[in-house]
C-alpha positions in Angstrom: -14.0 -10.8 3.0 -12.8 -11.8 -0.4 -9.8 -12.2 -2.7 -8.3 -8.9 -3.8 -6.9 -10.6 -6.8 -10.4 -11.2 -8.2 -11.7 -8.4 -10.4 -15.3 -9.4 -9.6 -14.6 -8.8 -6.0 -13.1 -5.3 -6.7 -16.3 -4.5 -8.7 -18.5 -5.8 -5.9 -16.8 -3.7 -3.3 -17.4 -0.5 -5.3 -21.0 -1.4 -5.9 -21.5 -2.1 -2.2 -20.0 1.3 -1.3 -22.2 3.1 -3.8 -25.3 1.2 -2.7 -24.6 1.7 1.0 -23.3 5.3 1.0 -24.5 6.8 -2.2 -21.0 7.0 -3.8 -17.3 6.5 -3.3 -15.1 9.4 -2.1 -12.2 7.5 -0.5 -10.5 4.2 -1.2 -7.7 2.8 0.8 -6.1 -0.2 -1.0 -4.2 -1.8 1.9 -3.5 -5.3 0.6 0.0 -6.6 1.2 1.8 -9.9 1.6 5.5 -10.5 1.6 4.9 -13.9 0.1 7.5 -16.7 0.0 10.9 -15.3 0.4 13.6 -16.6 -2.0 16.4 -15.3 -4.1 15.4 -14.9 -7.8 17.1 -18.0 -9.2 15.4 -20.2 -6.6 12.0 -18.4 -6.9 9.3 -20.4 -8.7 7.4 -18.3 -11.2 4.1 -19.1 -9.4 5.6 -17.5 -6.2 6.5 -14.4 -8.2 3.1 -14.1 -9.8 1.2 -14.7 -6.5 3.2 -11.9 -4.7 2.8 -9.5 -7.7 -0.9 -10.2 -8.0 -1.6 -9.8 -4.3 0.4 -6.5 -3.9 0.2 -4.8 -7.4 -2.4 -6.4 -9.7 -5.0 -6.2 -6.9 -4.4 -2.4 -6.7 -4.9 -2.1 -10.5 -8.1 -4.1 -10.3 -9.4 -2.0 -7.4 -8.5 1.3 -9.1 -10.1 0.2 -12.3 -13.5 0.2 -10.6 -12.9 2.8 -7.9 -11.8 5.6 -10.3 -15.0 5.8 -12.3 -17.1 5.8 -9.1 -15.0 8.6 -7.6 -15.2 10.7 -10.8 -19.0 10.5 -10.7 -18.7 12.3 -7.4 -16.3 14.9 -8.7 -13.1 13.3 -7.4 -11.8 11.9 -4.1 -8.8 10.3 -2.5 -7.3 7.0 -3.7 -4.6 5.6 -1.5 -2.3 2.6 -2.0 -0.1 0.9 0.7 3.4 0.6 -0.7 6.6 0.1 1.2 10.0 1.4 1.8 11.1 -2.0 0.6 11.8 -1.5 -3.1 11.8 2.2 -2.8 14.6 3.1 -0.3 15.8 -0.4 0.6 16.5 -3.7 -1.0 16.2 -6.6 1.4 17.4 -10.1 0.5 14.8 -12.6 -0.6 12.1 -9.9 -1.2 12.5 -9.3 -5.0 8.8 -10.0 -5.8 7.5 -7.9 -2.9 9.9 -5.1 -3.6 9.0 -5.1 -7.3 5.3 -5.0 -6.5 5.5 -2.2 -4.0 7.8 -0.1 -6.2 5.2 -0.7 -9.0 2.5 0.8 -6.7 4.5 4.0 -6.5 4.7 4.2 -10.3 0.9 3.4 -10.6 0.3 6.2 -8.0 2.2 8.8 -9.9 0.6 8.0 -13.3 -2.9 8.0 -11.8 -2.2 11.2 -10.0 -1.1 12.8 -13.3 -4.0 11.4 -15.3 -6.8 12.2 -12.8 -5.6 15.2 -10.9 -7.4 17.6 -13.3 -10.6 15.8 -12.5 -10.3 16.2 -8.8 -8.9 12.8 -7.9 -5.9 12.7 -5.6 -3.8 9.5 -5.6 -1.1 8.8 -3.0 0.9 5.9 -1.7 1.5 5.3 2.0 4.8 3.7 3.0 4.7 2.3 6.5 7.6 0.9 8.5 7.4 -2.2 10.7 4.0 -2.3 12.4 2.9 -4.4 15.3 0.1 -6.4 13.7 -0.8 -10.1 14.0 0.9 -10.6 10.6 4.2 -9.2 12.0 6.1 -12.3 12.9 8.4 -11.7 15.8 9.3 -15.3 16.6 11.7 -14.3 19.4 12.3 -11.2 21.5 15.6 -10.9 19.7 14.0 -10.8 16.3 11.6 -8.1 17.5 14.6 -6.1 18.9 16.4 -6.5 15.6 13.4 -5.1 13.6 12.9 -2.3 16.1 16.5 -1.3 15.8 16.2 -0.9 12.0 14.0 2.2 12.7 15.4 5.6 13.8 12.7 5.6 16.5 13.9 2.2 17.8 10.5 0.7 17.8 7.8 -0.5 15.5 4.5 1.4 14.9 1.2 0.8 16.6 -1.5 0.2 13.9 -3.3 3.4 14.9 -0.2 5.4 14.0 -0.3 4.1 10.4 -4.1 4.6 10.4 -3.6 8.3 11.2 -1.3 8.7 8.2 -4.0 7.1 6.0 -6.6 9.4 7.5 -4.4 12.4 6.6 -4.3 11.2 3.0 -8.0 10.5 2.9 -9.0 13.9 4.4 -9.1 17.4 3.1 -6.0 18.1 5.3 -4.0 16.7 2.3 -6.0 18.6 -0.3 -2.7 19.7 -2.1 -1.0 16.3 -1.8 -1.1 14.0 -4.8 1.4 11.6 -6.5 3.2 11.4 -3.2 5.0 8.5 -1.5 4.3 9.4 2.1 6.6 7.7 4.6 5.1 6.7 8.0 8.1 4.4 8.6 9.7 5.5 11.9 12.8 6.5 10.0 13.6 3.0 8.7 14.3 4.6 5.3 17.0 6.8 6.7 18.4 5.0 9.7 21.9 3.4 9.4 22.5 2.7 13.1 
């Protein structure tokens, strides 16, 4: 456990992987936090920075250390968790989160273009609502509301999102790079 916003932590994780497994072939940067929700005029700069740092800067710091380790092995798969928020949907009060997660897609595309020739694939995974301890459904009505945002009319089980991450990590996705892969239950396209 550690703080993904700390570069020393990012470096230590890579060193631990190399020491424990002889190298780094796959990295799944799955940090995410909505942060304090507020409209921009009411948002304190500290709130903005905290959300950007947790969701975007942490990915930059991780990649900064993961990429050299992967290149030593001849490439690999680098994955970031982004979101449909900021990509296909704008949701009130989520400006910092949306900006950070959209930024991850830009980072994904640039790294894919820079390092594809060296055997490194870089992709972003965009999950929909997922039934995790962090998912706050304060009432049955709030859960039903979130479920109905999705075309499948439910939220994902964590293992469903994990299978999409495994696809991106595996050789099954050997010709997939620079992609924003939806595993969102159709929340991006649903209007009912």
